[in-house]
TORLO-44811 format. One line per field, with one value per residue (C-alpha): residue number from 1; x, y, z. Coordinates in Angstrom, 1 decimal, padded with zeros to 4 digits. Each point is the difference from the previous one (the first is absolute). Example, Ala and Ser with C-alpha at 12.3 -4.5 7.8 and 13.67 -1.06 7.14 Angstrom:
<pts>
k <- [1, 2]
X <- [012.3, 001.4]
Y <- [-004.5, 003.4]
Z <- [007.8, -000.7]
</pts>
This chain:
<pts>
k <- [1, 2, 3, 4, 5, 6, 7, 8, 9, 10, 11, 12, 13, 14, 15, 16, 17, 18, 19, 20, 21, 22, 23, 24, 25, 26, 27, 28, 29, 30, 31, 32, 33, 34, 35, 36, 37, 38, 39, 40, 41, 42, 43, 44, 45, 46, 47, 48, 49, 50, 51, 52, 53, 54, 55, 56, 57, 58, 59, 60, 61, 62, 63, 64, 65, 66, 67, 68, 69, 70, 71, 72, 73, 74, 75, 76, 77, 78, 79, 80, 81, 82, 83, 84, 85, 86, 87, 88, 89, 90, 91, 92, 93, 94, 95, 96, 97, 98, 99, 100, 101, 102, 103, 104, 105, 106, 107, 108, 109, 110, 111, 112, 113, 114, 115, 116, 117, 118, 119, 120, 121, 122, 123, 124, 125, 126, 127, 128, 129, 130, 131, 132, 133, 134, 135, 136, 137, 138, 139, 140, 141, 142, 143, 144, 145, 146, 147, 148, 149, 150, 151, 152, 153, 154, 155, 156, 157, 158, 159, 160, 161, 162, 163, 164, 165, 166, 167, 168, 169, 170, 171, 172, 173, 174, 175, 176, 177, 178, 179, 180, 181, 182, 183, 184, 185, 186, 187, 188, 189, 190, 191, 192, 193, 194, 195, 196, 197, 198, 199, 200, 201, 202, 203, 204, 205, 206, 207, 208, 209, 210, 211, 212, 213, 214, 215, 216, 217, 218, 219, 220, 221, 222, 223, 224, 225, 226, 227, 228, 229, 230, 231, 232, 233, 234, 235, 236, 237, 238, 239, 240, 241, 242, 243, 244, 245, 246, 247, 248, 249, 250, 251, 252, 253, 254, 255, 256, 257, 258, 259, 260, 261, 262, 263, 264, 265, 266, 267, 268, 269, 270, 271, 272, 273, 274, 275, 276, 277, 278, 279, 280, 281, 282, 283, 284, 285, 286, 287, 288, 289, 290, 291, 292, 293, 294, 295, 296, 297, 298, 299, 300, 301, 302, 303, 304, 305, 306, 307, 308, 309, 310, 311, 312, 313, 314, 315, 316, 317, 318, 319, 320, 321, 322, 323, 324, 325, 326, 327, 328, 329, 330, 331, 332, 333, 334, 335, 336, 337, 338, 339, 340, 341, 342, 343, 344, 345, 346, 347, 348, 349, 350, 351, 352, 353, 354, 355, 356, 357, 358, 359, 360, 361, 362, 363, 364, 365, 366, 367, 368, 369, 370, 371, 372, 373, 374, 375, 376, 377, 378, 379, 380, 381, 382, 383, 384, 385, 386, 387, 388, 389, 390, 391, 392, 393, 394, 395, 396, 397, 398, 399, 400, 401, 402, 403, 404, 405, 406, 407, 408, 409, 410, 411, 412, 413, 414, 415, 416, 417, 418, 419, 420, 421, 422, 423, 424, 425, 426, 427, 428, 429, 430, 431, 432, 433, 434, 435, 436, 437, 438, 439, 440, 441, 442, 443, 444, 445, 446, 447, 448, 449, 450, 451, 452, 453, 454, 455, 456, 457, 458, 459, 460, 461, 462, 463, 464, 465, 466, 467, 468, 469, 470, 471, 472, 473, 474, 475, 476, 477, 478, 479, 480, 481]
X <- [000.0, 002.5, -000.9, 003.6, 000.3, -001.8, 000.1, 001.2, -001.3, 000.3, -001.5, 001.3, -003.0, 000.5, -003.1, -000.1, -001.5, -003.0, 001.7, -000.5, 003.7, 003.2, 001.9, 002.7, -001.3, -003.3, -000.2, -003.3, -000.4, -002.8, 000.2, -000.2, 001.4, 002.3, 003.5, 002.4, -002.5, -000.4, 003.7, 002.2, 003.7, -000.7, -001.5, 002.8, 002.7, 001.6, 003.1, -000.8, -003.7, -001.3, -002.9, -002.9, -002.0, -003.8, -001.6, -003.0, 002.4, 000.9, -003.6, -001.0, 002.9, -000.9, -003.7, 001.1, 002.2, -002.8, -002.4, 002.5, 000.8, 003.5, 002.2, 000.2, 003.6, 000.3, 003.1, 000.7, 002.5, 000.4, 002.9, 001.5, -000.2, 002.7, -000.4, 000.3, -002.9, -001.2, -003.3, 001.7, 001.6, 001.5, 001.9, -001.6, -003.5, -001.1, -001.4, 000.2, 002.2, 001.2, -002.6, -003.3, -003.3, -001.9, 001.1, -001.1, -003.6, -002.3, -003.3, -002.2, -001.2, -003.0, 000.9, -002.3, -000.2, -001.6, 003.1, 002.0, 003.7, 002.0, 002.5, 002.7, 001.0, 003.7, -000.2, -001.8, 002.2, -000.3, 001.9, -000.2, -000.8, 002.3, -000.9, -001.0, 001.9, -002.0, 001.1, -001.0, -000.3, 003.4, 001.6, 000.5, -000.6, -001.1, -000.7, -003.1, 000.9, -003.6, 000.0, 003.3, -000.7, -003.5, -000.4, -000.1, -000.2, 001.7, -001.7, 002.4, -001.5, 001.7, 000.6, -003.2, -001.9, 000.2, -002.0, -001.0, -003.5, 001.1, 002.0, -003.1, -002.1, 002.7, 000.4, -003.8, -000.1, 002.7, -001.9, -003.3, 001.6, 001.7, -003.3, -001.9, 002.5, -000.3, 003.8, 000.4, -002.4, 001.5, 000.1, 002.6, -000.5, 000.9, 002.9, -001.3, 000.2, 003.0, 001.3, 003.3, 000.2, 002.9, -000.2, 001.9, -000.8, 001.1, -000.7, -003.2, 000.8, 003.2, 000.3, 003.0, -000.9, 001.2, 001.7, -002.6, -000.6, -002.0, -002.7, -001.0, -002.3, -003.3, -002.7, -003.1, -001.1, -000.3, 003.6, 001.2, -001.5, 001.3, 003.5, 000.3, -001.2, 002.4, 003.0, -000.7, -000.3, 003.2, 002.0, -001.4, 000.9, 003.5, 000.6, -001.4, 002.4, 003.0, 000.4, 000.1, -002.0, 001.8, -001.1, -001.2, -002.7, -002.5, -002.4, -003.4, -001.2, -003.8, -000.2, 002.4, -001.1, 003.7, 002.5, 003.4, 003.2, 000.6, 003.1, 001.5, -002.0, 001.6, 000.7, -000.6, 003.7, -000.1, -002.1, 002.5, -002.8, 000.9, -002.1, -001.6, 001.9, -002.6, -002.9, -000.6, -001.1, -003.8, -001.4, -003.4, -000.8, -002.9, -002.2, 000.3, -000.4, -003.2, -001.4, 000.6, -001.4, -003.3, -000.2, 000.0, -003.2, -001.8, 002.3, -001.3, 000.0, -001.7, -002.7, -000.5, -000.5, -002.5, -002.0, -000.3, -000.9, -002.2, -001.7, 000.0, 001.6, 001.7, 003.8, 000.1, -002.2, 002.0, 003.3, -001.2, -001.6, 003.1, 002.6, -000.3, -000.6, -002.1, -002.2, -000.4, -000.9, -002.6, -001.5, -000.3, -001.6, -002.6, -000.9, -000.5, -003.2, -001.0, 000.2, 000.1, 003.7, 000.2, -001.9, 002.2, 003.0, -001.4, -000.6, 003.4, 001.9, -002.0, -001.5, 002.1, 003.4, -000.9, -000.5, 003.2, 002.1, -001.5, 000.5, 003.3, -001.1, 000.3, -003.0, 000.2, -000.9, -002.9, -003.2, -002.5, 000.1, -000.1, -003.3, -001.7, 001.4, -001.4, -003.4, 000.0, 000.5, -002.7, -002.6, 000.7, -000.5, -003.2, -001.4, -000.2, 001.9, 001.3, 003.7, -000.4, -001.3, 002.9, 002.4, -001.7, 000.1, 003.7, 001.3, -002.4, 001.5, 003.5, -000.8, -001.2, 000.1, -003.7, -002.0, -001.2, -003.6, -000.1, 001.0, -002.6, -002.8, 001.2, 000.1, -003.1, 001.9, -001.7, -000.4, -003.4, -001.2, -003.7, -000.9, -003.2, 001.9, 002.7, -002.5, -001.7, 003.3, 000.8, -003.4, 000.5, 003.5, -001.2, -002.9, 002.4, 002.2, -002.2, 002.6, 002.7, -002.4, -000.5, 003.8, 000.5, -002.8, 001.7, 003.2, 002.0, 000.9, 002.2, -003.2, -000.8, 002.9, -001.5, -003.2, 001.9, 001.8, -003.3, -001.6, 002.9, 000.1, -003.7, 000.6, 003.3, 001.8, -002.1, -001.9, 001.1, 001.9, -001.1, -003.7, 000.3, 001.6, -002.7, -002.9, 001.3, 000.4, -003.5, -001.6, 001.8, -001.0, -003.7, 000.6, 000.4, -002.6]
Y <- [011.4, -002.0, -000.6, 000.6, 003.5, 003.3, 002.7, 003.5, 002.6, 003.7, 002.0, 003.1, 001.6, 002.8, 002.2, 002.5, 003.2, 001.6, 003.4, 001.8, 000.7, -001.9, 000.3, 002.4, 001.6, 001.0, -002.9, -001.9, -003.3, -001.2, -003.7, -001.4, 003.0, -000.7, -001.0, 002.8, 002.8, 000.8, 001.1, 003.0, 000.7, -000.6, -003.5, -000.8, 001.1, 002.6, 001.8, 003.1, -000.5, 000.2, -001.9, 001.9, -002.0, -000.5, 001.1, -002.3, -003.1, 001.0, 000.4, -003.4, -001.6, 001.5, -001.0, -003.6, 000.2, 001.3, -002.7, -002.7, 001.2, 001.2, 002.6, 002.9, 001.2, 003.8, -000.1, -002.4, 000.1, -001.3, -002.2, -001.2, -003.7, -000.8, -002.8, -000.4, -001.2, 001.1, 001.3, 002.3, 002.8, 001.9, -003.1, 000.5, 000.1, 002.7, -001.8, 000.1, -002.1, 000.9, 002.6, -001.0, 001.9, -002.5, -002.9, -002.5, -000.5, -003.0, -001.3, -002.9, -002.8, -002.2, -003.7, -002.8, -001.3, 003.3, 001.2, 003.1, 000.4, 003.1, 000.5, 002.6, 002.6, 000.8, 003.1, 001.9, 002.1, 002.1, -000.8, 000.4, -002.8, -001.2, -000.5, -003.2, -002.3, -001.2, -003.4, -000.7, -003.8, -000.4, 001.6, 003.6, 002.1, 003.6, 002.3, 002.0, 002.7, 001.3, -001.6, 001.6, 002.4, -001.2, 000.3, -003.1, -000.8, -003.2, -001.7, -002.4, -002.5, -001.7, -003.8, -000.7, -002.2, -003.8, -001.2, 001.0, 000.6, 002.5, 001.8, 000.0, 001.5, 002.6, 001.0, 000.2, 002.3, 002.3, 000.2, 000.8, 002.8, 001.7, -000.1, 001.4, 002.8, 000.7, 000.0, -003.1, -002.0, -003.3, -001.5, -002.8, -000.9, 003.5, 000.1, 002.8, -002.4, -002.3, -002.5, -001.7, -002.7, -000.7, -003.7, -002.2, -003.1, -001.2, -002.8, 000.5, 001.5, 001.6, 003.8, 000.6, 001.0, -002.3, 001.1, 001.8, 000.2, 002.7, -000.9, 002.6, 000.2, -001.0, 001.9, -001.3, -001.0, -003.6, 000.1, 001.4, -003.0, -002.5, 001.4, 000.1, -003.6, -001.1, 001.7, -001.2, -003.6, 000.4, 001.2, -002.8, -002.6, 001.4, 000.0, -003.5, -001.2, 001.4, 003.1, 003.7, 003.0, 002.6, 003.6, 000.9, 001.8, -002.2, 000.8, -001.7, -001.6, -000.3, -002.2, -002.6, 000.4, 000.3, 002.6, 000.4, 001.5, 003.5, 001.2, -000.2, 002.2, 003.4, 001.4, 003.7, 000.7, -001.3, 003.1, 002.5, 002.1, 003.6, 003.1, 001.6, 003.4, 001.7, -000.3, 001.6, -002.2, -000.3, 001.5, -001.1, 002.0, -000.8, 002.7, -001.5, -003.5, 000.9, 001.7, -003.2, -002.1, 002.0, -001.0, -003.8, -001.7, -002.6, -003.0, -003.5, -001.5, 003.1, -000.1, -003.7, 000.5, 002.8, -002.1, -002.7, 002.4, 002.5, -002.2, -003.2, -001.9, -003.4, 000.2, -001.9, 002.5, 003.0, -001.6, -000.6, 003.5, 001.8, -001.8, 002.8, 003.6, 000.4, -003.0, 001.3, 003.5, -001.6, -002.0, 003.2, 001.8, -002.8, 000.2, 003.7, -000.9, -003.0, -001.1, -003.7, -000.3, -003.8, -000.2, 002.7, -002.1, -003.1, 001.7, 001.6, -003.1, -002.2, 001.3, 003.2, -001.6, -002.9, 002.3, 002.0, -003.2, -001.6, 003.2, 000.9, 003.5, 002.6, 000.8, 003.5, -001.5, -002.0, 001.0, 000.0, 003.1, -000.3, 001.8, -002.5, -003.0, 001.6, 000.4, -003.6, -001.0, 002.3, -001.2, -003.6, 001.0, 001.9, -003.0, 001.7, -002.9, -003.3, -001.0, -002.3, 002.8, 002.2, -002.6, 000.3, 003.8, 000.2, -001.0, 002.5, 002.7, -001.0, 000.7, 003.6, 000.9, 000.6, 000.6, -003.4, 001.3, 001.1, -003.5, -001.6, 002.1, -000.4, -003.8, -000.3, -001.6, 001.6, -002.4, -001.5, 000.8, -000.4, -002.8, -000.9, -000.5, -002.0, -002.2, -000.9, -001.1, -002.1, -001.7, -000.8, -001.5, -002.1, -001.4, -001.3, -001.9, -001.7, -002.8, 002.5, 001.7, -003.2, -000.7, 003.4, -000.6, -003.3, 001.9, 000.3, 003.7, 000.1, -000.2, 003.6, 001.2, -001.8, 002.0, 003.2, -000.7, -000.7, 003.2, 002.2, -001.5, 000.8, 003.6, 000.2, 000.7, 003.1, -001.2, 001.3, -002.9, 000.8, 000.1, -003.2, -001.8, 001.2, -000.7, -003.4, -001.3, 001.3, -001.5, -003.4, -000.5, 000.1, -003.2, -002.1, -002.8]
Z <- [010.1, 002.1, 003.7, 001.1, -001.6, -000.2, -002.6, 000.8, -002.4, -000.4, -002.9, -001.8, -001.6, -002.5, -000.5, -002.9, 001.2, -001.7, -000.7, -003.3, -000.3, 000.8, 003.3, -001.2, -003.2, -001.6, -002.5, -000.1, 001.9, -002.3, -000.7, -003.6, -002.0, -002.9, 001.2, 000.8, -000.2, 003.7, 000.4, 000.5, 000.8, 003.7, -000.8, -002.3, 002.4, -002.2, 001.4, 002.0, 000.6, 003.6, 001.5, 001.7, 002.5, -000.6, 003.3, -000.6, 000.2, 003.5, 001.0, -001.4, 001.7, 003.4, -000.5, -000.5, 003.0, 002.2, -001.3, 000.9, 003.5, -000.9, 001.7, -002.4, 000.1, 000.2, -002.1, -002.9, -002.9, -003.4, -001.1, -003.2, -000.5, -002.6, -002.5, -003.7, -002.1, -003.5, 001.3, 002.5, -002.0, 002.9, 001.2, 003.4, 001.5, 002.4, 003.0, 003.8, 002.2, 003.5, 000.7, -001.6, 000.3, 002.2, 002.3, 002.6, -001.0, -000.2, -001.4, 001.2, -002.2, 000.7, -000.2, -001.1, 003.6, 001.1, 001.7, -001.0, -000.7, 000.3, -002.9, 000.7, -002.6, 000.1, -002.1, -002.7, -002.3, -003.2, -003.1, -003.8, -002.4, -002.7, -003.7, -001.7, -002.2, -003.0, -001.3, -003.6, -000.4, 001.5, -003.1, 001.2, 003.1, 000.1, 002.9, 000.9, 002.4, 000.6, 003.4, 001.0, 002.9, 000.7, 003.8, 002.1, 003.6, 001.2, 003.0, 001.6, 002.5, 002.9, -000.6, 001.9, -002.4, 000.2, -003.0, -003.5, 001.2, 002.6, -002.7, -002.2, 002.8, 000.8, -003.7, -000.3, 003.0, -001.4, -003.3, 001.8, 002.0, -002.9, -001.9, 002.9, 000.3, -003.7, -000.4, -002.3, -002.2, 001.2, -003.5, 000.1, -003.7, -001.1, 002.5, 002.2, 002.9, 000.0, 002.6, 000.7, 002.7, 002.3, 001.0, 002.3, 002.0, 003.5, 002.4, 001.9, 003.4, -001.3, 000.4, -002.2, -003.6, -002.8, -003.3, -002.1, -003.7, -001.8, -002.5, -002.6, -003.0, 001.7, -001.8, 001.8, 003.5, -001.2, -001.2, 003.3, 001.8, -002.5, -000.1, 003.8, 000.3, -002.7, 001.6, 003.5, -001.3, -002.1, 003.0, 002.3, -002.6, -000.4, 003.7, 000.4, -002.7, 001.9, -002.2, 001.1, -001.0, -002.1, 000.4, -003.5, -002.0, -001.9, -002.8, 000.1, -003.2, 000.3, -003.1, 001.3, 003.7, 000.9, 001.1, -001.8, 001.4, -001.3, 002.0, 003.4, 002.4, 000.6, 003.4, 000.7, -000.4, -003.5, -001.0, 001.5, 001.5, 000.8, 000.7, -003.1, -000.3, -002.2, 002.4, 003.4, 002.9, 000.3, 003.2, 001.2, 003.1, 002.4, -001.6, -003.5, 001.4, 001.8, -003.1, -002.0, 002.8, -000.2, -003.7, 000.8, -001.2, 002.0, -000.3, -001.0, 003.6, 001.3, -002.6, 000.5, 003.7, -000.7, -002.4, 002.7, 002.8, -001.9, -002.5, 002.0, -002.9, 000.6, 000.0, -003.2, -001.8, 001.4, -001.1, -003.6, -000.3, 001.2, -002.0, -002.6, 000.9, -003.1, 000.9, 003.5, -001.4, -002.3, 002.9, 002.1, -002.9, -000.2, 003.7, -000.2, -001.8, 001.9, 003.6, -000.8, 000.6, -000.2, -003.3, -001.5, 001.1, -001.5, -003.4, -000.1, 001.1, -002.3, -003.2, -000.3, 000.7, -002.2, -003.0, 000.8, 000.2, -003.1, -002.1, 001.7, 000.5, 002.8, 002.2, -001.5, -003.4, 001.4, -001.9, 002.9, 002.2, 003.8, 000.0, -002.3, 001.9, 003.2, -001.7, -001.1, 003.7, 001.2, -002.5, 001.1, 003.7, -000.6, -001.9, -003.4, -001.4, 001.3, 000.4, -003.0, -002.2, 001.2, -001.4, -003.4, 000.1, 000.9, -003.5, -001.6, 002.3, -001.0, -003.7, 000.4, 003.7, -000.1, 003.2, 001.2, 000.6, -003.7, -001.1, 002.3, -001.5, -003.6, 000.4, 002.2, 002.8, 003.0, 002.8, 000.6, 003.5, -000.4, 002.4, -001.9, -003.2, 001.6, 001.9, -003.2, -001.6, 003.1, -000.1, -003.7, 000.7, 002.9, -002.0, -002.6, 002.4, 002.6, 000.6, 000.8, 002.4, 001.9, 000.1, 001.6, 002.5, 001.0, 000.9, -003.2, 000.5, -003.1, -002.2, 001.2, -002.1, -003.0, 000.4, 000.4, -003.3, -001.8, 001.4, -000.9, -003.5, -000.5, 001.1, -002.0, 003.3, 000.7, 003.0, 003.4, 001.6, 003.6, -001.0, -002.0, 003.0, 002.4, -002.2, -001.2, 003.5, 000.8, -003.1, 000.2, 003.6, -001.2, -001.9, 003.2, 000.1]
</pts>
């Protein structure tokens, strides 16, 4: 980035709502069905049909507004957004414009320097999705209208972000919130969470906004960052060369790591918005709003703070564990069966998340139950097995989700705690390495680890580490001349 300039970024995030049926008809919203099977005359915009609003869409929209500190407008209306495109059979999209459902909210993001930044939310409104054009090797184009009428909320931020990293953190927060609310699965690859970026640059210290461009077609968090960096640098280079920024819409090409001009950017008047005549205004009175507020789950930042205060977890642990509602639920299910909160955190953040990430699975598909993971932690703590043996048992648990104690007994892995037996093994090891004993006695402390390794090898990792440490120091001191 150029020292003279700063980026000014606002994001428009479209979240596909997890309703069973579409926003204005009873057609299924299921992803992946055969093209043009989830359709009806309403989806296709046939003459004479009338839309009927899905109440669940309003409820989900209000929940998102409440979760992002928005004002919930008592009255909002739908509008027709007029434009012509093959995947929009009506020739207009039913959306909201002048009177949206939610306005003037904010979320906070945590920056790498440990400070926070408040990102304003201009509005959250309801709208229907368009269909999808299918391009066949550039030879022909067909249209799949299954997505027509699928309910969306559009979350429009203020131009408060100054870097691609801030945009990434904001988008991550939005994804996290919609997933916690259970209103959207947040899958960018399948298009259920989509993001457009409005980008401009200006001289540092300037308050007036520059000419903005809109970048579309970013289907991953990584591509959002790359596209924003590309466009900020492109605009700076253009200005430094004496050129001027043209307000336009750009398409991001991830393969070429470059954005290409699509069209001049439209203004609102280009869409000829006017109130939708076939739908009544939506009225959300205080009673309904309060009912919905009572349904709000514990939000990510609230859960994180509770993990820190109630379980005494480090902030880092709490942040990782609450990134996903399902991961946080799994962790809490584990600690229902064990009071070792930190060990539970270590196992979930380490071994569990490693498997989930490597296999690219959801925590719901993880093969070890929370109860069995808790039992594993408990039998380490009561000295039934060592931590080393636990690491050997874990892969066996993954295969069949067996109880760890059953595996321990089957494989004869019970920890050796008999001090007489351990003392005999220590004596044997020390007798084999008299030179190393003298090295330790002359102050070479690292030799102690050498002996620990030999003893654990002799016991196949089953000796109680605490007892080994205590007895080894006691025994080795007897060799002083």
